[in-house]
C-alpha positions as CSV (number, residue, x, y, z in Angstrom):
1,M,39.2,13.8,-26.6
2,D,40.0,15.8,-29.7
3,Y,41.8,15.6,-33.1
4,P,45.6,15.3,-32.7
5,K,46.2,19.0,-33.3
6,S,49.3,19.1,-31.1
7,V,50.7,15.7,-32.2
8,P,53.2,15.8,-35.2
9,G,51.9,13.5,-37.9
10,V,52.1,13.0,-41.6
11,G,49.2,14.2,-43.7
12,L,47.3,16.0,-40.9
13,V,45.7,19.3,-41.8
14,N,45.0,21.3,-38.6
15,G,44.9,17.9,-36.8
16,R,42.3,16.5,-39.2
17,F,42.7,13.4,-41.3
18,V,42.8,13.7,-45.1
19,D,43.0,11.1,-48.0
20,E,46.0,10.8,-50.2
21,N,45.8,12.9,-53.4
22,M,47.9,11.2,-56.1
23,V,47.4,14.0,-58.6
24,S,48.9,16.6,-56.3
25,G,51.2,14.2,-54.6
26,T,49.8,15.0,-51.2
27,P,50.1,12.0,-48.9
28,G,47.3,10.6,-46.8
29,S,47.2,10.9,-43.1
30,L,49.0,8.6,-40.8
31,I,47.5,8.1,-37.4
32,P,50.0,9.2,-34.7
33,A,50.6,6.4,-32.2
34,T,50.0,8.7,-29.2
35,W,46.6,9.7,-30.5
36,G,45.7,6.1,-31.5
37,N,46.6,4.9,-28.0
38,S,44.5,7.7,-26.5
39,V,41.4,6.8,-28.5
40,T,41.9,3.2,-27.5
41,Q,42.2,4.1,-23.8
42,E,39.1,6.3,-24.0
43,M,37.1,3.3,-25.3
44,L,38.6,0.9,-22.8
45,A,37.7,3.2,-20.0
46,V,34.0,3.0,-21.0
47,I,34.2,-0.8,-21.3
48,T,35.9,-1.4,-18.0
49,S,33.6,1.1,-16.2
50,A,30.7,-1.1,-17.2
51,G,32.3,-4.1,-15.5
52,L,33.3,-5.8,-18.7
53,A,36.7,-7.4,-19.4
54,P,38.3,-6.0,-22.6
55,S,38.4,-8.6,-25.4
56,E,40.1,-8.3,-28.8
57,A,37.7,-10.9,-30.2
58,D,34.5,-8.9,-29.3
59,N,33.8,-5.9,-31.5
60,G,30.5,-5.2,-29.7
61,Q,31.9,-4.3,-26.3
62,L,31.5,-0.6,-26.6
63,L,27.8,-0.9,-27.3
64,K,27.4,-3.4,-24.5
65,A,29.2,-1.1,-22.1
66,L,27.0,1.9,-23.1
67,Q,23.8,-0.2,-22.6
68,V,25.0,-1.1,-19.1
69,I,25.9,2.5,-18.2
70,M,22.7,3.9,-19.7
71,T,20.7,1.4,-17.7
72,K,22.3,2.6,-14.5
73,A,21.8,6.2,-15.5
74,S,18.2,5.6,-16.5
75,P,17.3,2.8,-14.2
76,M,14.3,1.3,-16.0
77,L,14.9,-1.3,-18.7
78,S,12.4,-2.0,-21.4
79,L,12.2,-5.7,-20.3
80,V,8.8,-7.1,-19.6
81,K,9.0,-10.3,-17.5
82,T,6.0,-12.6,-16.5
83,V,6.2,-14.8,-13.4
84,A,3.8,-17.2,-11.9
85,V,6.0,-19.0,-9.3
86,S,8.2,-17.9,-6.5
87,Q,11.7,-16.9,-7.6
88,I,14.7,-14.7,-7.0
89,L,14.8,-11.8,-9.5
90,A,18.2,-11.3,-11.1
91,P,19.5,-7.8,-12.1
92,D,18.7,-8.6,-15.7
93,D,15.0,-9.3,-14.7
94,L,14.4,-5.8,-13.6
95,G,12.0,-3.7,-15.6
96,L,8.3,-4.4,-15.7
97,V,7.5,-7.6,-13.8
98,L,4.0,-9.0,-14.3
99,A,3.2,-11.3,-11.4
100,N,0.5,-13.9,-11.4
101,G,-0.6,-15.5,-8.2
102,G,-3.8,-17.1,-9.6
103,A,-2.5,-20.7,-9.2
104,N,-0.7,-20.4,-5.9
105,A,1.0,-18.0,-3.5
106,V,4.0,-16.3,-5.0
107,T,7.0,-14.6,-3.4
108,L,9.4,-12.5,-5.5
109,T,12.8,-11.7,-4.0
110,L,14.5,-8.6,-5.2
111,P,18.3,-8.6,-6.0
112,A,20.6,-7.2,-3.3
113,A,20.5,-3.4,-3.4
114,N,24.3,-3.1,-3.2
115,S,26.9,-1.0,-5.1
116,A,27.2,-3.7,-7.8
117,L,23.5,-3.3,-8.6
118,G,23.6,0.5,-8.3
119,V,20.5,2.6,-8.9
120,R,18.0,0.4,-10.7
121,D,14.2,0.4,-11.0
122,V,11.6,-2.3,-11.1
123,I,7.8,-2.1,-11.4
124,V,6.0,-5.1,-10.0
125,R,2.4,-5.4,-11.1
126,R,-0.2,-8.0,-10.1
127,V,-2.3,-9.4,-13.0
128,D,-4.6,-11.9,-11.1
129,N,-7.5,-11.1,-8.7
130,S,-7.3,-14.3,-6.6
131,G,-7.0,-14.3,-2.8
132,N,-3.5,-15.9,-3.0
133,R,-0.9,-13.9,-1.1
134,L,1.7,-12.2,-3.5
135,V,4.8,-11.0,-1.7
136,V,7.7,-8.8,-2.9
137,Q,10.6,-9.2,-0.5
138,C,14.2,-7.9,-0.1
139,S,17.4,-10.0,-0.1
140,G,19.2,-10.5,3.2
141,T,19.0,-7.4,5.5
142,D,17.9,-5.0,2.8
143,S,14.7,-3.1,3.4
144,L,11.8,-1.5,1.6
145,K,11.5,2.1,2.6
146,F,7.7,2.5,2.9
147,H,5.7,3.7,5.9
148,T,8.9,5.0,7.4
149,H,6.8,7.3,9.7
150,L,6.0,4.1,11.6
151,R,9.3,2.3,11.3
152,T,12.4,4.3,10.3
153,N,14.1,1.3,8.6
154,G,11.0,0.3,6.6
155,Y,10.0,-3.3,6.2
156,P,11.5,-6.4,4.6
157,F,8.5,-7.1,2.3
158,L,5.3,-5.7,0.9
159,V,2.2,-7.4,-0.6
160,L,0.4,-6.8,-3.9
161,M,-3.4,-7.0,-3.4
162,G,-5.8,-7.3,-6.4
163,A,-5.4,-7.3,-10.2
164,G,-3.7,-4.1,-11.3
165,D,-2.0,-3.3,-8.0
166,W,1.6,-2.2,-8.6
167,W,4.6,-0.7,-6.9
168,H,7.5,1.2,-8.6
169,L,10.7,0.6,-6.6
170,R,14.2,2.0,-6.9
171,S,17.4,0.7,-5.4
172,D,19.9,3.1,-3.8
173,G,23.0,0.8,-4.0
174,A,23.2,0.9,-0.2
175,G,20.8,-1.8,1.0
176,S,17.4,-0.1,0.4
177,W,14.6,-0.1,-2.1
178,W,12.6,3.2,-2.2
179,P,9.0,3.4,-3.5
180,V,8.8,5.9,-6.4
181,G,5.2,5.3,-7.1
182,R,2.3,2.9,-6.4
183,F,-1.2,2.2,-7.6
184,D,-3.0,3.6,-4.5
185,G,-1.3,6.0,-2.0
186,T,-4.3,6.3,0.3
187,P,-3.0,6.6,3.9
188,L,-2.7,3.3,5.9
189,G,-5.7,2.4,8.0
190,R,-8.2,4.8,6.4
191,P,-11.8,3.6,6.2
192,V,-13.6,4.2,2.9
193,F,-17.0,3.4,1.3
194,E,-17.4,1.5,-2.0
195,T,-20.1,1.2,-4.6
196,T,-19.1,-2.4,-5.4
197,V,-19.1,-5.5,-3.2
198,A,-15.8,-6.6,-4.8
199,L,-12.5,-5.8,-3.2
200,M,-10.7,-3.3,-5.4
201,P,-6.9,-3.4,-6.0
202,G,-4.5,-1.2,-4.1
203,G,-4.3,-2.7,-0.6
204,Y,-7.8,-2.8,0.8
205,G,-9.6,-5.3,3.0
206,A,-13.2,-5.5,4.4
207,L,-13.9,-3.3,7.5
208,N,-15.1,-6.3,9.4
209,G,-12.9,-6.8,12.4
210,S,-10.7,-9.4,10.7
211,I,-8.1,-11.2,12.8
212,L,-4.7,-10.6,11.2
213,N,-1.2,-12.1,11.7
214,R,1.3,-9.6,13.1
215,A,4.2,-11.2,11.1
216,E,2.2,-10.9,7.8
217,W,1.1,-7.3,8.4
218,P,3.9,-5.7,10.5
219,W,3.3,-2.1,9.2
220,L,-0.4,-2.4,10.1
221,W,0.3,-3.7,13.6
222,D,2.8,-0.8,14.0
223,H,0.0,1.6,12.9
224,A,-2.4,0.0,15.3
225,Q,0.0,0.4,18.3
226,Q,0.8,4.0,17.4
227,S,-2.8,5.0,16.5
228,G,-4.1,5.9,20.0
229,M,-7.0,3.6,19.1
230,L,-5.7,0.2,20.4
231,R,-8.3,-1.0,22.9
232,P,-8.8,-4.2,24.9
233,E,-10.2,-7.2,23.0
234,T,-13.3,-7.2,25.3
235,D,-14.1,-3.6,24.3
236,R,-13.0,-3.4,20.7
237,G,-16.0,-1.6,18.9
238,G,-14.5,0.2,16.0
239,A,-10.9,0.3,17.3
240,W,-7.9,-1.9,16.9
241,T,-7.4,-4.7,19.4
242,P,-4.4,-7.0,20.3
243,G,-6.0,-10.3,19.2
244,D,-4.4,-13.2,21.1
245,G,-1.9,-10.8,22.6
246,S,1.2,-12.3,20.9
247,T,0.8,-13.4,17.3
248,T,-2.4,-11.8,16.0
249,F,-4.4,-8.5,16.2
250,R,-7.8,-7.4,15.1
251,A,-8.8,-4.7,12.6
252,P,-11.7,-2.3,13.4
253,E,-15.3,-3.7,13.2
254,A,-17.8,-1.3,11.5
255,R,-20.4,-3.6,9.8
256,G,-23.9,-2.2,10.2
257,E,-22.6,0.8,12.2
258,F,-22.8,4.6,11.7
259,L,-19.5,6.5,11.9
260,R,-19.4,9.7,13.9
261,I,-16.6,12.3,13.9
262,W,-14.7,12.3,17.1
263,A,-15.4,15.5,19.1
264,E,-11.8,15.7,20.5
265,D,-11.9,18.9,22.7
266,Y,-15.3,20.1,21.4
267,S,-18.3,20.5,23.8
268,V,-20.4,18.0,21.8
269,D,-20.3,14.3,22.7
270,T,-17.7,15.0,25.5
271,G,-15.8,12.2,27.1
272,R,-15.7,9.9,24.1
273,V,-12.7,7.8,23.3
274,P,-12.0,7.3,19.5
275,G,-13.1,3.9,18.3
276,T,-15.5,3.3,21.1
277,W,-19.1,2.0,20.6
278,Q,-22.0,4.2,21.6
279,K,-25.6,3.1,22.1
280,G,-28.3,4.6,20.0
281,S,-31.1,6.9,21.3
282,L,-33.9,5.0,22.9
283,V,-37.4,6.2,21.9
284,H,-40.3,5.1,24.1
285,G,-43.9,4.5,23.2
286,D,-46.8,3.0,25.2
287,N,-49.0,-0.1,24.9
288,G,-51.6,1.5,22.8
289,I,-54.2,2.0,25.5
290,G,-55.6,5.4,26.1
291,D,-55.0,8.6,24.2
292,N,-51.4,9.3,25.1
293,I,-49.9,7.1,22.3
294,I,-46.6,8.0,20.8
295,F,-46.3,4.7,19.0
296,A,-47.1,1.1,19.8
297,T,-44.1,-1.2,19.7
298,D,-45.4,-4.3,21.6
299,I,-45.0,-6.2,18.3
300,I,-41.7,-6.7,16.7
301,G,-43.2,-6.2,13.2
302,Q,-44.4,-2.8,14.2
303,R,-41.0,-1.8,15.3
304,K,-39.6,-2.8,12.0
305,L,-42.3,-0.8,10.1
306,L,-41.6,2.2,12.2
307,G,-37.9,2.0,11.4
308,F,-36.5,1.2,14.9
309,D,-33.7,-1.2,15.8
310,A,-35.2,-3.8,18.1
311,G,-32.0,-5.5,19.1
312,S,-29.8,-5.0,22.1
313,L,-32.6,-3.4,24.2
314,G,-31.1,-5.2,27.2
315,D,-28.4,-2.5,27.1
316,Y,-31.0,0.0,28.4
317,V,-32.2,-1.8,31.5
318,G,-32.4,0.6,34.4
319,S,-33.1,3.6,32.2
320,V,-35.3,6.1,33.9
321,V,-38.4,6.3,31.7
322,K,-41.6,7.7,33.3
323,Y,-45.2,8.1,32.1
324,I,-48.1,10.1,33.4
325,T,-51.4,8.3,34.1
326,P,-54.8,10.0,33.6
327,N,-54.9,11.0,37.2
328,T,-51.5,12.8,36.8
329,T,-49.5,10.2,38.7
330,V,-45.9,10.0,37.5
331,T,-44.8,6.5,37.4
332,Q,-41.4,5.0,36.3
333,L,-41.8,2.3,33.7
334,P,-40.5,-1.1,34.8
335,D,-37.7,-2.6,32.7
336,F,-39.9,-5.3,31.1
337,E,-42.3,-2.6,29.9
338,L,-39.4,-0.6,28.6
339,M,-38.3,-3.5,26.5
340,N,-41.8,-4.1,25.2
341,H,-42.6,-0.5,24.2
342,S,-39.3,1.0,23.1
343,G,-37.0,1.1,20.0
344,V,-33.6,2.5,19.1
345,A,-34.0,5.2,16.5
346,R,-31.9,5.4,13.3
347,P,-32.0,7.9,10.4
348,R,-32.7,6.9,6.8
349,N,-29.5,5.5,5.3
350,I,-27.8,3.7,2.5
351,A,-25.7,0.6,3.0
352,Y,-22.3,0.9,1.3
353,P,-19.6,-1.8,1.6
354,G,-16.9,-0.6,4.0
355,R,-13.2,-1.1,3.3
356,I,-10.0,-0.3,5.2
357,K,-6.5,0.4,3.8
358,L,-4.2,-2.4,4.8
359,I,-0.9,-1.4,3.2
């Protein structure tokens, strides 16, 4: 678009418009029809490209069209919307959505990520810290492209966990919503220690062997199956297990346990399978008679004072523990004596709450 330099017209000076000068008798500019039509077509092109129907009665259409186009070019609106009940979000609702699940479970459905919506952004942030489930799901067959290393097509929904948890999503106009950012990007399934007994936002649960529903945590079940640490329910230890075998699965159990780095191909601790449980080292004493005392553990209180774990000693039945009598006779200690005068050693330690990344 330019001034009508090449269009003949009355009162144009190098194609520019001038006012009438009555003193000199110079006429004012008359707008050439060709140029006027061109200008009108330029503006109509902007209006129609924004999906608006031209209207002679609406003098604000060019502004409205520019707002629509700028929204698509810069996908984030300045809108702040607060929701506390399940609902379908309209395109005009996209922006910063503050979701409150304090009163009940909430499901927010995103608009279809089709060509009509185009490239749009939404940030969904949770404001309550209740245990109610808060789901952000797609429309129809659309998908959320997160954890695509586990499932190429992504997943139909995600969950917001804890006050302050948020996801920034962007539509691609072709059936997908892509994560642009999120509150906590820690890898799925990673165990961590906390210095608070509260569950922090960002997608964490207790590291306590919880039974989970496969339909509610599909990405986590995919992770468990592909982890190389899915073990039978009867031998779960700190690994994933298949739950009831059809609708549930179980997260790793680590309460009260020490974590040891898996040796893999190293010569230390050979033969271990990741996620398996290992007995502690059994330390043996005697009954306190004679001068060959290591420690006396025939009383439970003494074991506790000495810092030994007294439980699960039945796991050590049949251990070959021998002692030497004053006349140098080597005798194997019977199992009942082993249980009476032994303890499982543990180092000094601090108890931190354990958490696991669930999404």
